[in-house]
C-alpha positions as CSV (number, residue, x, y, z in Angstrom):
1,M,-24.6,75.7,52.5
2,P,-24.0,78.8,52.3
3,D,-20.5,80.4,52.5
4,G,-19.8,80.8,56.4
5,A,-22.7,78.5,57.2
6,G,-20.8,75.0,57.4
7,I,-19.8,73.9,60.9
8,K,-17.2,71.2,59.6
9,S,-18.2,67.6,60.8
10,E,-15.6,67.7,63.6
11,E,-18.0,69.7,65.5
12,V,-20.3,68.4,68.1
13,V,-23.4,69.5,70.1
14,S,-23.6,69.4,73.3
15,G,-26.3,70.4,75.6
16,G,-27.7,73.0,73.2
17,Y,-23.9,73.9,72.2
18,V,-22.1,73.5,68.7
19,V,-18.4,73.2,68.8
20,L,-16.6,76.2,66.4
21,G,-13.6,74.7,67.3
22,K,-10.7,74.4,69.8
23,L,-7.3,76.2,71.7
24,T,-4.3,74.2,70.2
25,S,-1.8,76.0,72.0
26,P,0.3,79.3,73.1
27,Y,1.3,81.8,70.7
28,G,4.4,84.2,72.1
29,V,4.4,85.1,75.5
30,K,1.6,87.6,76.0
31,G,-1.4,85.1,76.6
32,W,-1.8,84.5,73.2
33,L,-3.6,80.6,71.4
34,K,-3.5,78.9,69.2
35,V,-6.9,78.1,67.4
36,Y,-8.5,75.5,65.5
37,S,-11.4,76.3,63.6
38,Y,-14.5,74.5,62.5
39,T,-16.1,77.2,60.5
40,S,-15.8,77.1,56.9
41,P,-14.3,79.9,56.6
42,M,-12.0,79.2,58.9
43,E,-12.2,83.1,60.3
44,G,-15.6,83.1,60.5
45,I,-15.0,82.0,64.2
46,L,-13.7,85.5,65.1
47,D,-17.5,86.8,63.9
48,Y,-18.3,85.7,68.0
49,T,-16.9,87.7,70.4
50,E,-18.3,85.8,73.4
51,W,-16.5,82.3,73.5
52,V,-17.8,79.4,76.2
53,L,-14.4,77.8,76.7
54,E,-14.6,73.5,77.4
55,Q,-12.3,71.7,79.0
56,R,-12.5,68.5,81.5
57,G,-16.1,69.1,82.1
58,H,-15.4,72.4,83.2
59,R,-17.3,75.8,81.4
60,T,-16.4,79.6,81.2
61,T,-17.2,82.4,79.1
62,R,-14.1,84.6,77.5
63,R,-14.5,87.8,75.6
64,L,-12.2,87.1,72.6
65,I,-10.1,90.7,72.2
66,Q,-8.4,90.2,68.9
67,G,-7.8,87.6,66.3
68,R,-6.3,87.3,63.1
69,R,-5.1,84.9,60.7
70,Q,-1.3,83.7,61.1
71,G,0.7,81.4,58.8
72,K,-2.0,78.7,57.6
73,G,-3.7,78.6,61.1
74,L,-5.3,82.1,63.8
75,V,-4.4,83.3,67.0
76,A,-6.6,85.3,69.6
77,S,-6.2,87.0,72.2
78,L,-8.7,86.4,75.1
79,E,-10.1,89.0,78.1
80,G,-7.9,88.1,81.0
81,I,-5.2,85.8,79.7
82,D,-2.2,87.7,79.6
83,S,0.8,85.4,79.9
84,K,1.8,82.5,78.4
85,E,0.8,80.6,81.7
86,Q,-2.3,81.5,81.3
87,A,-2.5,80.3,77.7
88,E,-1.0,77.0,78.5
89,S,-3.6,76.5,80.9
90,L,-6.1,76.8,78.2
91,A,-4.5,74.6,75.6
92,G,-7.2,72.1,74.5
93,A,-9.9,74.1,75.6
94,Q,-12.9,73.3,73.0
95,I,-15.0,77.0,71.5
96,L,-18.2,76.5,72.2
97,L,-21.3,78.2,70.9
98,P,-25.1,78.6,71.6
99,K,-27.4,77.4,68.6
100,R,-29.7,80.0,69.1
101,A,-26.5,82.5,68.9
102,L,-26.0,81.2,65.3
103,P,-27.5,83.2,62.6
104,E,-30.3,82.0,61.2
105,L,-30.1,80.2,57.3
106,A,-32.4,80.4,54.4
107,S,-34.7,77.9,53.8
108,G,-33.0,74.9,52.2
109,D,-29.6,75.8,54.0
110,Y,-28.2,73.9,56.9
111,Y,-25.4,73.5,59.5
112,W,-23.5,70.6,59.2
113,Y,-25.0,69.9,62.9
114,Q,-28.2,69.5,62.0
115,L,-27.7,67.2,58.6
116,E,-25.7,64.6,61.2
117,G,-27.9,61.8,62.2
118,L,-30.6,62.1,59.7
119,R,-32.1,58.9,58.3
120,V,-31.3,58.7,54.5
121,V,-33.6,57.2,52.3
122,T,-33.7,56.7,48.3
123,L,-36.8,57.8,46.3
124,S,-37.6,54.3,45.9
125,G,-38.1,54.1,49.4
126,V,-35.1,52.0,50.5
127,D,-33.2,53.1,53.7
128,L,-29.2,53.3,53.5
129,G,-28.1,54.1,57.1
130,R,-27.7,57.4,59.1
131,V,-25.3,60.4,58.1
132,T,-22.5,60.0,60.6
133,Y,-20.8,62.9,59.2
134,L,-19.9,65.2,55.9
135,F,-16.4,66.5,54.5
136,E,-15.0,69.3,52.2
137,T,-13.8,67.7,48.9
138,G,-13.4,71.6,47.5
139,A,-16.2,70.5,44.6
140,N,-18.6,70.1,46.6
141,D,-19.0,68.9,50.4
142,V,-20.1,64.8,51.0
143,L,-22.4,62.6,53.5
144,V,-21.0,59.8,54.5
145,V,-23.8,57.4,55.3
146,K,-23.6,54.4,57.1
147,G,-25.8,51.9,57.2
148,D,-27.3,49.9,60.1
149,M,-29.5,47.6,61.0
150,D,-32.7,49.5,60.0
151,S,-30.9,49.9,56.5
152,V,-30.7,47.5,53.4
153,D,-27.2,47.1,54.6
154,D,-24.2,47.9,57.2
155,K,-22.3,49.9,53.8
156,E,-20.4,53.0,54.3
157,R,-21.3,55.3,51.3
158,L,-20.2,58.4,50.3
159,L,-22.8,61.1,48.6
160,P,-22.0,64.0,47.4
161,F,-24.2,67.2,48.9
162,L,-25.7,68.3,45.6
163,P,-29.6,69.5,46.5
164,D,-31.7,68.6,43.9
165,E,-29.2,66.4,42.0
166,V,-28.4,63.8,44.8
167,I,-30.4,65.6,47.8
168,R,-34.0,65.9,47.0
169,E,-35.8,66.6,50.5
170,T,-34.4,67.5,53.9
171,D,-37.0,66.6,56.5
172,L,-35.0,68.2,60.4
173,A,-38.1,67.5,62.0
174,A,-38.9,64.4,60.8
175,G,-35.2,63.2,60.7
176,T,-34.9,62.2,57.2
177,M,-33.4,62.6,54.2
178,T,-34.5,61.9,50.7
179,V,-32.6,61.1,48.3
180,D,-31.8,60.4,44.5
181,W,-29.0,57.5,44.6
182,D,-28.6,54.0,43.3
183,P,-28.4,51.8,46.8
184,E,-26.0,49.2,44.8
185,F,-23.3,52.2,44.4
């Protein structure tokens, strides 16, 4: 996956949207909010100026006025949110983006949400289960593959996301990923 393309495993897809992050709490008294980003790098969320906020099943759209790194996290100012009380009312809201607004990736690159749910099969045809989520380790991303009733067993396996080494083929249309992996490992 290229830099900036990672939408981390915590995200979920909901009705044509991808969750980019969430608003956690007010920051200061002028309506700014702390932002938890699921993008990689974390500042990638600030590249999107229209945020669809979902809270308790209700969606609203807010324009991002300004955002920046603050300490180890991010803070943002949204249009129409000018006080700490207004910011408090948005705490916990998820930040959504229509999938169609995501940048198109080069062939062979994927957003994490596209890989979740794929059926994982070895080169010899052994079904290992489905990708349940991914996470970063620093060296490479890792696929968590959970066995199910259609797989060889119910084991949970951690497979390094190493294209051409471990990941041999990804077919989004078919919903499958072929891997070079020993089922006993």
